[in-house]
N, C-alpha and C positions, 0 to 999 in steps of 0.2 A: 505493499498499500504505499503511496506516495501522497504528498500535499501540494495541490495546486492553487496557484494565484492569479485569478482571471480579472481582469479589468472589464468593466463596461458590461456587466452582467446582468444588467436589469431588463436587457431586450437582445434582440438580434443574436449575432454570432458570438457575442459574450455569453448570453445565457445559454447557447447550444453548446457551446464548448466545456462550460459547465456542468451541463447535463450529461455529456459524453465522459468527462473525469468521474461523474458520480457512478455512472454505470459501470465504469471500469473497477469500482469498490475503492475510489479514491476519496480523501477528504478534500474539502474546496473552501478557498477564502475568495469570496466575492468581492471586489472592490467596485462601488457604485456611488455614485453623488448623494443619492438617496435611498438608503437602507430600507425606507418602507416600501420602494417601489422593486424591490427584487420579487420574481414571480414565486408566487404559493408554493408549487413544487419543489424549489430551493429552499424557501423560506423555512419550509416544514421539515427540513432533512436535519437529522442531527448531525450530519456530517459537513455541514455548511455553516461558514462564519461570515457574516456580511460586515463590513467595514465601509465607513465613509470615506470616499476619496474624491476630492474635487481639486484639481490643478489648474482651475482658472484663476485669474486674478481678479477678485472683485472689489 
């Protein structure tokens, strides 16, 4: 088992990569701007840890 760090996992290819890593039995850290927007299937997994990650300059 490995731990993956996936950015942009609230939608699109980032979410699909996170799902593929989970399907492979791995742990996944998902970096997203807003952790509340993580899809339910990822959010509800005990192998996923969501972190707020926003690299924009506000």
